[in-house]
Z-matrix of the N, CA and C atoms (Angstrom, degrees):
N
C 1 1.466
C 2 1.504 1 110.62
N 3 1.322 2 118.82 1 -34.86
C 4 1.460 3 120.14 2 -177.37
C 5 1.556 4 110.79 3 -65.60
N 6 1.213 5 119.26 4 -46.06
C 7 1.486 6 122.42 5 178.69
C 8 1.500 7 110.68 6 -61.33
N 9 1.313 8 116.99 7 -50.64
C 10 1.425 9 122.01 8 179.03
C 11 1.545 10 115.88 9 -62.13
N 12 1.299 11 115.85 10 -31.22
C 13 1.484 12 122.21 11 -179.73
C 14 1.511 13 112.96 12 -64.11
N 15 1.352 14 116.65 13 -20.19
C 16 1.470 15 118.52 14 -175.03
C 17 1.509 16 113.39 15 -91.31
N 18 1.284 17 120.35 16 2.24
C 19 1.461 18 117.09 17 175.35
C 20 1.571 19 109.79 18 -124.68
N 21 1.292 20 117.70 19 158.80
C 22 1.484 21 119.04 20 -172.04
C 23 1.485 22 114.79 21 -57.01
N 24 1.325 23 119.64 22 -49.75
C 25 1.470 24 121.57 23 -177.82
C 26 1.530 25 109.99 24 -71.94
N 27 1.322 26 118.05 25 -39.16
C 28 1.458 27 120.18 26 -179.21
C 29 1.520 28 113.64 27 -63.77
N 30 1.343 29 113.67 28 -39.41
C 31 1.487 30 116.84 29 -178.54
C 32 1.514 31 109.65 30 -65.55
N 33 1.307 32 118.24 31 -35.44
C 34 1.482 33 120.05 32 178.00
C 35 1.549 34 109.75 33 -68.61
N 36 1.295 35 117.21 34 -34.92
C 37 1.472 36 119.44 35 178.04
C 38 1.521 37 111.63 36 -68.05
N 39 1.336 38 117.61 37 -40.76
C 40 1.418 39 122.32 38 -179.88
C 41 1.533 40 108.90 39 -66.46
N 42 1.359 41 118.05 40 -43.45
C 43 1.450 42 121.90 41 177.88
C 44 1.536 43 110.25 42 -61.14
N 45 1.309 44 117.32 43 -42.58
C 46 1.488 45 120.66 44 178.22
C 47 1.515 46 110.27 45 -62.42
N 48 1.345 47 116.54 46 -40.90
C 49 1.457 48 119.57 47 -179.59
C 50 1.544 49 110.44 48 -65.80
N 51 1.306 50 118.07 49 -37.76
C 52 1.466 51 122.18 50 178.55
C 53 1.492 52 107.55 51 -65.73
N 54 1.314 53 118.23 52 -42.55
C 55 1.531 54 123.11 53 -176.32
C 56 1.508 55 108.39 54 -65.38
N 57 1.356 56 116.75 55 -44.62
C 58 1.459 57 120.10 56 -169.97
C 59 1.517 58 114.40 57 -92.65
N 60 1.336 59 116.20 58 -0.73
C 61 1.467 60 118.59 59 -179.14
C 62 1.473 61 110.18 60 -56.66
N 63 1.334 62 118.17 61 138.11
C 64 1.440 63 124.13 62 -178.34
C 65 1.496 64 115.64 63 -77.51
N 66 1.330 65 116.83 64 -21.04
C 67 1.476 66 120.96 65 -179.04
C 68 1.491 67 111.51 66 -139.91
N 69 1.332 68 115.29 67 159.85
C 70 1.470 69 121.41 68 174.05
C 71 1.556 70 109.70 69 -59.57
N 72 1.279 71 115.86 70 -36.14
C 73 1.454 72 118.87 71 -178.96
C 74 1.531 73 113.90 72 -65.34
N 75 1.313 74 116.51 73 -33.43
C 76 1.451 75 121.18 74 175.66
C 77 1.516 76 109.97 75 -64.83
N 78 1.361 77 115.88 76 -43.88
C 79 1.464 78 121.32 77 -179.45
C 80 1.522 79 107.91 78 -64.09
N 81 1.325 80 116.01 79 -43.59
C 82 1.489 81 119.75 80 -177.11
C 83 1.507 82 111.64 81 -63.33
N 84 1.322 83 117.28 82 -34.41
C 85 1.483 84 123.59 83 -179.70
C 86 1.512 85 107.61 84 -66.78
N 87 1.345 86 118.21 85 -46.66
C 88 1.454 87 120.27 86 176.95
C 89 1.547 88 113.57 87 -62.43
N 90 1.312 89 114.78 88 -43.71
C 91 1.470 90 121.07 89 -176.10
C 92 1.522 91 109.02 90 -68.76
N 93 1.313 92 118.21 91 -32.09
C 94 1.495 93 121.44 92 -177.15
C 95 1.491 94 110.61 93 -56.35
N 96 1.330 95 118.75 94 -30.54
C 97 1.467 96 121.71 95 178.06
C 98 1.503 97 112.16 96 -64.84
N 99 1.342 98 118.46 97 -19.12
C 100 1.471 99 120.63 98 -179.61
C 101 1.472 100 112.80 99 -87.84
N 102 1.305 101 117.79 100 -13.07
C 103 1.475 102 120.70 101 -179.68
C 104 1.547 103 109.02 102 -58.47
N 105 1.337 104 114.52 103 134.45
C 106 1.450 105 121.89 104 -177.46
C 107 1.540 106 114.14 105 85.09
N 108 1.348 107 114.69 106 -4.18
C 109 1.447 108 120.58 107 -178.58
C 110 1.553 109 112.62 108 -121.86
N 111 1.313 110 118.34 109 10.29
C 112 1.452 111 121.67 110 -173.45
C 113 1.529 112 110.74 111 -63.08
N 114 1.282 113 120.89 112 -42.00
C 115 1.438 114 121.15 113 -179.83
C 116 1.502 115 111.88 114 -63.19
N 117 1.294 116 117.44 115 -46.07
C 118 1.474 117 121.40 116 177.76
C 119 1.534 118 109.76 117 -65.48
N 120 1.282 119 116.14 118 -42.15
C 121 1.499 120 120.01 119 -179.81
C 122 1.526 121 113.51 120 -63.88
N 123 1.321 122 112.71 121 -37.06
C 124 1.508 123 117.45 122 -178.30
C 125 1.534 124 112.09 123 -68.86
N 126 1.301 125 115.71 124 -20.43
C 127 1.471 126 119.79 125 179.89
C 128 1.526 127 113.72 126 -101.12
N 129 1.276 128 116.43 127 2.76
C 130 1.437 129 123.28 128 -178.21
C 131 1.578 130 109.89 129 -95.59
N 132 1.345 131 115.57 130 133.36
C 133 1.497 132 117.25 131 -176.79
C 134 1.545 133 112.52 132 -63.88
N 135 1.353 134 118.00 133 -14.77
C 136 1.480 135 118.11 134 178.89
C 137 1.525 136 112.67 135 -110.53
N 138 1.299 137 117.23 136 -45.56
C 139 1.476 138 122.72 137 -174.14
C 140 1.549 139 110.19 138 -66.13
N 141 1.321 140 118.31 139 -26.44
C 142 1.482 141 118.93 140 179.23
C 143 1.535 142 110.70 141 -60.93
N 144 1.327 143 114.74 142 -32.75
C 145 1.471 144 116.92 143 179.30
C 146 1.497 145 113.04 144 -68.96
N 147 1.363 146 117.58 145 -28.42
C 148 1.460 147 122.71 146 176.99
C 149 1.585 148 107.61 147 -71.63
N 150 1.332 149 116.72 148 -40.41
C 151 1.480 150 117.39 149 177.17
C 152 1.543 151 108.45 150 -62.19
N 153 1.329 152 118.51 151 -46.04
C 154 1.446 153 121.47 152 178.83
C 155 1.493 154 112.22 153 -57.75
N 156 1.310 155 115.42 154 -39.61
C 157 1.472 156 119.35 155 -179.29
C 158 1.553 157 110.72 156 -68.19
N 159 1.336 158 114.71 157 -37.36
C 160 1.501 159 118.52 158 176.18
C 161 1.547 160 108.60 159 -59.17
N 162 1.341 161 115.36 160 -45.91
C 163 1.507 162 119.19 161 -178.10
C 164 1.498 163 111.26 162 -64.25
N 165 1.324 164 117.32 163 -36.93
C 166 1.452 165 122.39 164 179.25
C 167 1.489 166 114.96 165 -73.23
N 168 1.323 167 119.17 166 -30.30
C 169 1.442 168 121.22 167 -168.29
C 170 1.550 169 114.15 168 -109.84
N 171 1.316 170 116.43 169 -16.31
C 172 1.489 171 119.57 170 -171.77
C 173 1.517 172 110.59 171 -100.92
N 174 1.284 173 114.90 172 159.67
C 175 1.475 174 119.66 173 172.92
C 176 1.511 175 109.98 174 -66.61
N 177 1.294 176 117.02 175 148.80
C 178 1.447 177 122.84 176 -176.24
C 179 1.569 178 113.56 177 -50.43
N 180 1.297 179 113.61 178 -48.27
C 181 1.451 180 118.66 179 -178.92
C 182 1.544 181 112.92 180 -65.89
N 183 1.347 182 117.41 181 -24.02
C 184 1.411 183 121.40 182 -177.76
C 185 1.544 184 115.45 183 -77.42
N 186 1.326 185 114.91 184 -22.70
C 187 1.481 186 117.09 185 177.60
C 188 1.514 187 112.00 186 -110.01
N 189 1.365 188 115.93 187 24.06
C 190 1.460 189 120.05 188 177.65
C 191 1.540 190 110.24 189 -59.35
N 192 1.322 191 117.79 190 -32.78
C 193 1.450 192 120.32 191 -177.64
C 194 1.537 193 108.51 192 -61.21
N 195 1.353 194 120.20 193 -32.52
C 196 1.456 195 123.79 194 177.04
C 197 1.522 196 109.22 195 -66.48
N 198 1.305 197 115.88 196 -45.65
C 199 1.487 198 119.18 197 177.94
C 200 1.479 199 112.22 198 -58.27
N 201 1.351 200 117.14 199 -46.48
C 202 1.443 201 122.30 200 -178.26
C 203 1.510 202 112.47 201 -64.76
N 204 1.365 203 115.49 202 -41.58
C 205 1.492 204 116.53 203 -179.43
C 206 1.536 205 111.43 204 -74.07
N 207 1.312 206 117.60 205 -29.77
C 208 1.442 207 118.98 206 175.56
C 209 1.528 208 109.25 207 -67.87
N 210 1.313 209 118.21 208 -40.58
C 211 1.419 210 122.00 209 -177.86
C 212 1.510 211 112.12 210 -62.36
N 213 1.350 212 115.37 211 -32.96
C 214 1.459 213 121.17 212 179.12
C 215 1.531 214 113.58 213 -67.71
N 216 1.324 215 119.81 214 -26.66
C 217 1.444 216 123.29 215 -179.14
C 218 1.539 217 109.36 216 -129.91
N 219 1.329 218 116.67 217 37.53
C 220 1.453 219 122.67 218 -166.92
C 221 1.539 220 113.72 219 -52.32
N 222 1.283 221 116.81 220 -51.88
C 223 1.498 222 117.46 221 -171.66
C 224 1.511 223 111.08 222 -74.03
N 225 1.312 224 119.55 223 -33.83
C 226 1.437 225 119.95 224 174.61
C 227 1.562 226 111.89 225 -63.10
N 228 1.285 227 114.62 226 -38.56
C 229 1.487 228 121.57 227 179.29
C 230 1.520 229 110.07 228 -69.74
N 231 1.322 230 115.19 229 -44.40
C 232 1.444 231 121.18 230 -177.59
C 233 1.575 232 111.84 231 -61.83
N 234 1.348 233 114.41 232 -31.01
C 235 1.438 234 119.96 233 -179.24
C 236 1.496 235 113.12 234 -94.69
N 237 1.296 236 116.75 235 9.67
C 238 1.497 237 121.01 236 -179.71
C 239 1.508 238 108.64 237 -96.27
N 240 1.327 239 113.26 238 140.97
C 241 1.478 240 119.97 239 -179.60
C 242 1.493 241 113.07 240 -54.22
N 243 1.331 242 120.08 241 -38.53
C 244 1.439 243 124.13 242 178.10
C 245 1.483 244 114.32 243 -96.32
N 246 1.312 245 115.60 244 -34.27
C 247 1.501 246 120.58 245 -177.48
C 248 1.488 247 112.23 246 -64.87
N 249 1.319 248 119.07 247 -33.97
C 250 1.440 249 121.34 248 179.51
C 251 1.556 250 110.75 249 -56.71
N 252 1.337 251 114.10 250 -34.40
C 253 1.490 252 118.80 251 178.09
C 254 1.519 253 112.72 252 -65.10
N 255 1.326 254 113.18 253 -39.39
C 256 1.507 255 117.46 254 179.32
C 257 1.525 256 110.25 255 -63.19
N 258 1.334 257 116.21 256 -42.04
C 259 1.462 258 119.84 257 178.32
C 260 1.531 259 110.76 258 -64.88
N 261 1.359 260 117.10 259 -36.40
C 262 1.448 261 120.84 260 178.56
C 263 1.532 262 110.35 261 -64.23
N 264 1.331 263 118.51 262 -38.15
C 265 1.448 264 118.99 263 177.70
C 266 1.540 265 110.50 264 -67.61
N 267 1.314 266 116.72 265 -39.06
C 268 1.468 267 120.26 266 177.43
C 269 1.564 268 111.38 267 -59.82
N 270 1.330 269 113.88 268 -45.62
C 271 1.481 270 118.70 269 177.25
C 272 1.581 271 112.02 270 -58.25
N 273 1.327 272 113.34 271 -41.21
C 274 1.446 273 117.09 272 -178.90
C 275 1.544 274 112.81 273 -69.65
N 276 1.273 275 116.43 274 -38.49
C 277 1.475 276 120.82 275 -163.92
C 278 1.512 277 114.92 276 -104.55
N 279 1.321 278 120.53 277 -28.76
C 280 1.456 279 122.86 278 -172.11
C 281 1.568 280 109.93 279 -76.76
N 282 1.312 281 111.64 280 153.94
C 283 1.511 282 117.32 281 169.37
C 284 1.544 283 108.72 282 -65.95
N 285 1.277 284 117.24 283 148.21
C 286 1.462 285 119.26 284 -176.48
C 287 1.543 286 113.36 285 -59.29
N 288 1.312 287 118.72 286 -31.39
C 289 1.469 288 119.73 287 178.60
C 290 1.574 289 108.68 288 -75.26
N 291 1.277 290 117.46 289 -21.14
C 292 1.465 291 120.80 290 -179.13
C 293 1.531 292 111.77 291 -74.51
N 294 1.359 293 117.07 292 -35.45
C 295 1.442 294 122.39 293 -176.58
C 296 1.520 295 112.82 294 -120.53
N 297 1.309 296 118.08 295 5.97
C 298 1.457 297 120.07 296 179.89
C 299 1.466 298 116.77 297 -53.43
N 300 1.373 299 115.06 298 -43.73
C 301 1.506 300 116.69 299 -179.77
C 302 1.515 301 110.06 300 -70.26
N 303 1.297 302 119.53 301 -36.25
C 304 1.478 303 121.06 302 175.93
C 305 1.497 304 112.09 303 -61.55
N 306 1.340 305 117.06 304 -46.10
C 307 1.456 306 118.30 305 179.57
C 308 1.544 307 110.94 306 -65.27
N 309 1.307 308 117.80 307 -41.46
C 310 1.434 309 120.41 308 176.69
C 311 1.496 310 113.57 309 -57.37
N 312 1.342 311 115.95 310 -40.94
C 313 1.474 312 119.42 311 177.43
C 314 1.519 313 113.29 312 -66.33
N 315 1.387 314 113.02 313 -37.46
C 316 1.512 315 117.60 314 177.83
C 317 1.514 316 110.41 315 -65.61
N 318 1.318 317 116.82 316 -42.79
C 319 1.482 318 121.59 317 -179.70
C 320 1.542 319 110.11 318 -63.93
N 321 1.277 320 116.59 319 -40.14
C 322 1.474 321 121.75 320 -179.41
C 323 1.539 322 112.01 321 -62.15
N 324 1.344 323 116.27 322 -27.12
C 325 1.445 324 121.31 323 177.95
C 326 1.513 325 113.38 324 -108.96
N 327 1.366 326 116.31 325 29.70
C 328 1.437 327 121.35 326 -173.02
C 329 1.545 328 112.36 327 -60.06
N 330 1.354 329 118.73 328 -35.82
C 331 1.445 330 119.19 329 -177.16
C 332 1.532 331 110.25 330 -61.38
N 333 1.298 332 115.56 331 -48.16
C 334 1.468 333 122.24 332 -178.77
C 335 1.514 334 109.99 333 -63.35
N 336 1.336 335 116.08 334 -50.21
C 337 1.456 336 119.41 335 -179.59
C 338 1.539 337 113.93 336 -66.86
N 339 1.307 338 118.55 337 -28.84
C 340 1.463 339 121.51 338 178.72
C 341 1.487 340 112.11 339 -66.89
N 342 1.342 341 114.06 340 -25.52
C 343 1.515 342 118.41 341 -179.07
C 344 1.567 343 112.91 342 -89.62
N 345 1.307 344 113.32 343 -3.08
C 346 1.474 345 116.48 344 -176.21
C 347 1.551 346 108.55 345 -98.68
N 348 1.345 347 113.61 346 143.06
C 349 1.468 348 119.20 347 -175.36
C 350 1.531 349 113.29 348 -60.40
N 351 1.331 350 116.17 349 -29.19
C 352 1.518 351 117.87 350 -178.78
C 353 1.531 352 108.84 351 -110.16
N 354 1.285 353 120.03 352 -31.94
C 355 1.464 354 121.28 353 179.17
C 356 1.498 355 113.71 354 -59.65
N 357 1.350 356 116.70 355 -32.06
C 358 1.441 357 115.96 356 -178.48
C 359 1.532 358 112.32 357 -71.15
N 360 1.299 359 117.64 358 -22.02
C 361 1.526 360 119.71 359 175.06
C 362 1.527 361 110.78 360 -67.44
N 363 1.308 362 116.81 361 -36.87
C 364 1.457 363 121.15 362 178.38
C 365 1.550 364 108.20 363 -64.27
N 366 1.311 365 118.74 364 -42.96
C 367 1.483 366 121.39 365 177.31
C 368 1.469 367 111.09 366 -64.39
N 369 1.326 368 116.97 367 -42.10
C 370 1.488 369 118.89 368 178.43
C 371 1.570 370 111.63 369 -60.40
N 372 1.328 371 111.89 370 -34.86
C 373 1.466 372 116.93 371 179.67
C 374 1.580 373 111.63 372 -69.74
N 375 1.276 374 116.60 373 -32.77
C 376 1.471 375 121.91 374 175.07
C 377 1.497 376 107.16 375 -64.04
N 378 1.315 377 120.49 376 -41.82
C 379 1.454 378 122.72 377 179.04
C 380 1.527 379 110.82 378 -63.00
N 381 1.260 380 118.36 379 -32.12
C 382 1.463 381 123.86 380 -177.04
C 383 1.535 382 111.92 381 -87.60
N 384 1.373 383 117.25 382 -42.11
C 385 1.456 384 120.32 383 -167.17
C 386 1.534 385 114.16 384 -119.46
N 387 1.362 386 116.66 385 -7.03
C 388 1.465 387 118.62 386 -178.65
C 389 1.563 388 108.20 387 -68.60
N 390 1.341 389 111.96 388 174.60
C 391 1.424 390 116.43 389 174.45
C 392 1.504 391 111.14 390 -70.95
N 393 1.339 392 120.37 391 160.75
C 394 1.475 393 118.10 392 179.34
C 395 1.507 394 113.18 393 -54.51
N 396 1.297 395 119.38 394 -39.07
C 397 1.492 396 123.68 395 176.91
C 398 1.512 397 111.11 396 -62.52
N 399 1.297 398 118.14 397 -47.60
C 400 1.506 399 122.26 398 176.70
C 401 1.523 400 110.79 399 -57.54
N 402 1.332 401 114.31 400 -44.88
C 403 1.500 402 117.73 401 179.21
C 404 1.506 403 112.48 402 -63.77
N 405 1.355 404 116.28 403 -43.17
C 406 1.455 405 118.16 404 178.29
C 407 1.512 406 111.93 405 -62.47
N 408 1.333 407 117.14 406 -41.99
C 409 1.475 408 121.01 407 -178.35
C 410 1.556 409 109.66 408 -63.94
N 411 1.281 410 115.85 409 -47.06
C 412 1.480 411 117.68 410 177.05
C 413 1.450 412 115.20 411 -64.49
N 414 1.361 413 116.68 412 -43.46
C 415 1.474 414 121.05 413 178.02
C 416 1.516 415 110.22 414 -58.47
N 417 1.308 416 117.01 415 -45.20
C 418 1.462 417 121.73 416 179.59
C 419 1.505 418 111.83 417 -60.80
N 420 1.323 419 117.61 418 -43.62
C 421 1.461 420 121.04 419 178.47
C 422 1.536 421 111.01 420 -63.27
N 423 1.322 422 115.22 421 -42.73
C 424 1.468 423 121.02 422 179.95
C 425 1.543 424 109.75 423 -63.52
N 426 1.308 425 115.56 424 -43.52
C 427 1.493 426 119.22 425 -178.57
C 428 1.555 427 109.90 426 -62.38
N 429 1.361 428 115.54 427 -41.70
C 430 1.474 429 118.89 428 -179.08
C 431 1.563 430 111.71 429 -66.05
N 432 1.357 431 115.98 430 -27.50
C 433 1.448 432 119.46 431 -176.45
C 434 1.537 433 111.63 432 -106.39
N 435 1.323 434 117.89 433 15.02
C 436 1.486 435 122.03 434 -173.41
C 437 1.536 436 111.80 435 -52.57
N 438 1.296 437 115.96 436 -48.72
C 439 1.509 438 117.89 437 -175.98
C 440 1.555 439 110.29 438 -57.58
N 441 1.313 440 116.05 439 -47.46
C 442 1.485 441 119.30 440 -179.81
C 443 1.530 442 112.26 441 -66.46
N 444 1.307 443 115.82 442 -34.95
C 445 1.472 444 118.59 443 179.17
C 446 1.507 445 113.39 444 -65.08
N 447 1.341 446 116.33 445 -31.33
C 448 1.444 447 119.42 446 -179.74
C 449 1.506 448 113.42 447 -64.81
N 450 1.330 449 119.25 448 -17.32
C 451 1.450 450 121.22 449 -177.06
C 452 1.523 451 111.97 450 -83.51
N 453 1.294 452 119.29 451 -2.51
C 454 1.447 453 120.57 452 -176.89
C 455 1.561 454 108.55 453 -127.16
N 456 1.353 455 117.69 454 131.29
C 457 1.451 456 119.62 455 -176.73
C 458 1.552 457 114.28 456 -60.21
N 459 1.345 458 117.75 457 -41.46
C 460 1.433 459 118.48 458 178.86
C 461 1.524 460 112.59 459 -65.89
N 462 1.303 461 115.09 460 -40.33
C 463 1.483 462 120.91 461 179.20
C 464 1.506 463 112.31 462 -64.24
N 465 1.319 464 117.75 463 -32.74
C 466 1.478 465 123.69 464 176.90
C 467 1.518 466 107.98 465 -59.63
N 468 1.272 467 120.55 466 -37.33
C 469 1.467 468 123.44 467 178.98
C 470 1.555 469 110.18 468 -59.73
N 471 1.306 470 113.73 469 -43.02
C 472 1.501 471 119.10 470 -178.59
C 473 1.570 472 107.20 471 -71.10
N 474 1.297 473 117.71 472 -40.67
C 475 1.440 474 119.29 473 179.80
C 476 1.552 475 109.77 474 -64.12
N 477 1.299 476 118.52 475 -40.00
C 478 1.459 477 121.79 476 177.59
C 479 1.540 478 110.33 477 -64.33
N 480 1.306 479 117.78 478 -40.88
C 481 1.439 480 121.04 479 177.00
C 482 1.530 481 111.67 480 -60.11
N 483 1.298 482 113.35 481 -41.92
C 484 1.488 483 120.34 482 179.59
C 485 1.559 484 110.40 483 -62.73
N 486 1.338 485 113.52 484 -47.54
C 487 1.457 486 119.02 485 -177.74
C 488 1.553 487 112.91 486 -67.73
N 489 1.370 488 112.61 487 -30.98
C 490 1.482 489 115.10 488 -178.91
C 491 1.532 490 113.73 489 -83.07
N 492 1.288 491 116.95 490 4.70
C 493 1.444 492 121.70 491 176.26
C 494 1.489 493 114.25 492 86.40
N 495 1.310 494 118.10 493 42.46
C 496 1.439 495 122.66 494 179.74
C 497 1.515 496 114.18 495 -72.23
N 498 1.290 497 117.22 496 32.02
C 499 1.445 498 119.33 497 177.18
C 500 1.490 499 109.67 498 -142.38
N 501 1.322 500 116.50 499 174.58
C 502 1.450 501 123.26 500 -178.48
C 503 1.518 502 114.29 501 -86.09
N 504 1.300 503 117.57 502 0.39
C 505 1.441 504 121.16 503 -179.57
C 506 1.489 505 113.54 504 -64.11
């Protein structure tokens, strides 16, 4: 699955196999080949889709290796064109205790991420899909730094998302 995930046709085949697998065990066997390759896969224009499909189709405990490997290279992945999408799927799909530390680390670095062309999408996703407490914490940080955020085009997108109600509050 790892080799196939890195090319356009192969990644579609692996995604289809994950989608059509008859059992969780079949999905886990396919996904196991990605262990140790999550950082590289998250930055690949093809393999990132396979990671996202794993997150969408597998049981939470079965893709914990993705959470762990993302946490190890969190900011590089959050600032990656394709990796930011993997983090967005984790925020949408994981239990709060499964990604709570990741989200806390992202919020703690919100000024840096808000200025990044891909990192700001991860923060916007927290506003939309994070827990109410995560949303409040990020919203409060953004409100406190609003003046500084206005000076950067990428940060303005995050500020606009905050003002337009990008949270469940």
